[in-house]
N, C-alpha and C positions, 0 to 999 in steps of 0.2 A: 497766378500767384497774387494773393492779397496780403500786404504787410501793413499793419497799423503801427504808427510811430507817434509815441506820446512822450512828453518830457516834463521835468520840473514839477513833481508832485508836492514837494516840500511838506511832507507829512510831519505833523507835530504830535506830541502826546495828547490823549483825549482831553478836550476842553481847552487846549492852549492854541494861541493864534500866532500868525506871522505879522510883525510890525504893529501889533496890538489891535489890528482891525481885520486881518484876512483869515477867514476860517478855512485854512488850506486843506485840512484833512477832509472836511465836508466837500470841498470842491474836487479833491482827488477822488473821493468815493463816487461822486456824481459822474466824473469822467470814466472811471472804471466800469460803472454800471452802463453807461452809453456804449462803451466798447464791447461789453459782454452781449449787448442786444444787437450789435452790428450784424447784418446779413448781406451776403453769405459770410460764414464764419471765417475770420482771417487765418492764414497759415501760421502766423506768428505775430506777437505784440512786442515791439522794441520800446523799452523805456530808457531814454538816453541821459540818465543822470539827475542829480539832485532829487533822489527818491525821498530823502528826509531833509529837514531844515537845519538840524544841528548834528546829525550823525549819531544821535543817542540810541542806546540799545532799546529803550522804551519806544522810540519812534519806529525803529525797524520792526519791532514786535507788532505794533499796531498796523504798520504797512503790510506785514506778512498776513495778518488777519484779513485785511481788505483784499489783497491779491487772491488769497484762497477762497474768500467768499464770492468774489465777482469774476475772477479770471481762472478759477480752478480747473476748468476744462480746456484751457487754451495754452499754447506754448508761449512762455514769457521769457524774454531775453533782456538781461539787465547789465548796465555799466554804471559806474559811479560818476558823480559830479563834485564840484568844489564844496558843496554843503554836506557831502558824505564822508564817512570815516571808514577806511578799508577794513580795519580790524572788526568793527561792529557789523559792517556789511556782510563780511564772510561768516561771522559767528551766527547771525540770525538767518541769512539768506543763502547759506552755503549749499543747500540742496538744489538751488536753481542751476540750470545748465551753464557750465563753464566758469562759474564764480570762483571756484577754488583751483582751477587747472594751472594757473601760473603762480609761482611762489611769491612774487613781488607785486604784480599788478593784476587788476581784474580785467582780463582781456582774453579773447578766444576766437575761434573760427567756427562758423556754422556751415557745414558742407552739403546738407541734404535738402536744401530748398532749390527751386529753379534758378535762383541766383546765389552766388557765394556771398556770405555776410561776415564781415570782419568787425568784431566788437573791440574797440580800442580804448584804453585807459589814458586819459589826458590830464589827470589831476596832479596838482602840486600841493602836498599837505601844508596847510597853514596859509595858503594863498588863494585869491579869487581867480587869477588868470590860469591858463592852461599851458602846458609844455609837453613836447615829446622829446625825451632824452635820447641819447645815442642808442641806448639799448632798445627802446621802444621803436625807434625808426628802423633799426636793423631787423627787429622782429617783424615789423610790418612789411618791409621789402622782401624778407624771406618768405612770408606767407603769399605775397603777390607773385613771387617767382614760381611758386608751386603750381599755379593754374593760370598762366597768362592769357588763355583763350576764353576763360569763363567770365561772363558778366558778373561784376562784383559791386557790392555796396559796403561802405565803411560807416560805422556808427561811432561817434565820440561826443563828449559833452560840449567842448568849447568850439565855437564856430571859427574856422580858418578863413576869416574875411574881415574887412573893415566895413562897418555898416553906416558910418556917418553920425551915430549917436555917441557923443564924446565919452561919457562914462563907460559905455559898453566896449568901446574900442581900447580902453585901458585894461580890460580883463578878458580879452579874446584869447585865441591860441597864439602864443608868442612864437611858435615854431612853424608858422604858416609858410615862410619862404622855403624851409627845408622840406616840408610836406609837399609843397607845390612842385619842387624839383623832382621829388620822388615820383609823384603822380604823373608827371610828364613822361616818365619811362614806363608807365603802366596804364595804357589807355583803356584797359578793361574795367577800370573803376568808373561807374556811371553816376553814382549818387554818393554824397556824404551827408549823413543824417546827424543833426546836432540839436542842442537845446540851449540852455544857459541864458539867452538874451531875452526871454519872455516876450518875444514878438515873432510873428511869422515873417521870414526873410528868405529870399532866393539869391544866390550868388554863383560864382564859378571859380574853380581851382583846378588847374591842369585841364584834363578832358572831362572833369566831373562837375555836375550840378550840386551845389550846396543847398540843402533844405534845412532851415532852422524852424523847429516846432515852437509854437507860441507858449506852451505851458498850460496848466489846468486851473490856475487861479489868477492872480494879479498879472497885469501886463506892464512892461516898461513904457512909460509915456513917450510919444513920438515927438521929441524935442530936439530940433536940429540947431537951435540958436543959443543954447546954454548947456551947462553940465550939472544940473541939480540932481539928476538921477531919480526923478519921481516915478511913481507908478499910478496906474489907473485901473479901474475894474471893467475892462473890455470883455466881451464874450470869450470864454476859453475855448480851445480847440485842439485838434491833433491832425496829423497827416495820414492819408491812406495812399500807399504806393501800389499801383497795379502793374503787373507785367502782362502785356497783351500777347495774343497768339503769335504775332510776328516778332516777338522778342523785345519790343519797345517798352519803355517804362513811363507811366504818367503818374503825377503826384497831385492829390486832391487835398485841399484844406477843408476839414469838416468841423463844424461847431458842435460843442457838447450840448448846448441848450436846445430845447425844442422850440420851434417857431410855428406860427399859424400856417395851415395847409396840411398836406398838398392839395392844390386845386388843379383841375384840368385846364389845359390851354384851349380856349375857344377862339379860333381865328376869324377875324372880320372878313366879310366878303370882298373888301377892297384890298386885302393883303396881297402884295405883288408876287409872293413866292408860292402861291397856291397850287401851281402846276405840280410841284414836287409832292405836295400833300395828296393831290388827286391821284398821282401815279402810285403812291404807297398804298392807297386804298384799293 
């Protein structure tokens, strides 16, 4: 199984920018184009929230055009982030799998992949942080109880971890203790896929590895000594999660941009591991 995980597209209406300098829609299109050319073709593409910057209908319509243009032949799985508005999300993107299946939240279960995938809504309208209310926690536990033996991934927007960046740790998932307690009862959850923080991060909650995708445009500056909350234009990227033949899952950070190469490795005659190379030949 190949699962591409991308986050935080922050699509704006055509010609408009984020923070006056970030051409987020162009960055999003470049990322979608890179994913479309990925080989082998992924089994699904997960976009873990902040699909748009302001949740405007015009932004979702432009996003829909970009998704149809670049990912039209791929299975695309969507959840909202704090920059999204559920009503406009549903109105424009309602034909996507699971988007309208719950009356209150945009959350659903994908059953037909080699691993079970639970798409979870963590947004609090009007707020930057995330929460899982009692109903969402109960819904999640009920879904996990349905298949306790199946390897499972959970996707939600807000990371359930403290990352050490002061601003980001004020807008993470406020329900992390409750989610952690729930996950300790369900060791089948192997990965938690998030976005929101605009940096690649790895953490752990319960038995699960938390993978935070970096976003497709600006990155949160790596500032541990103050709380300005600046951003920088680091190379954008996404995760590729591979399930191997033995059932293990490995996660790769892939950059959107193209770099020089590929070049063949030419080993020097003094290389001390040459016996392995000779054996392979």
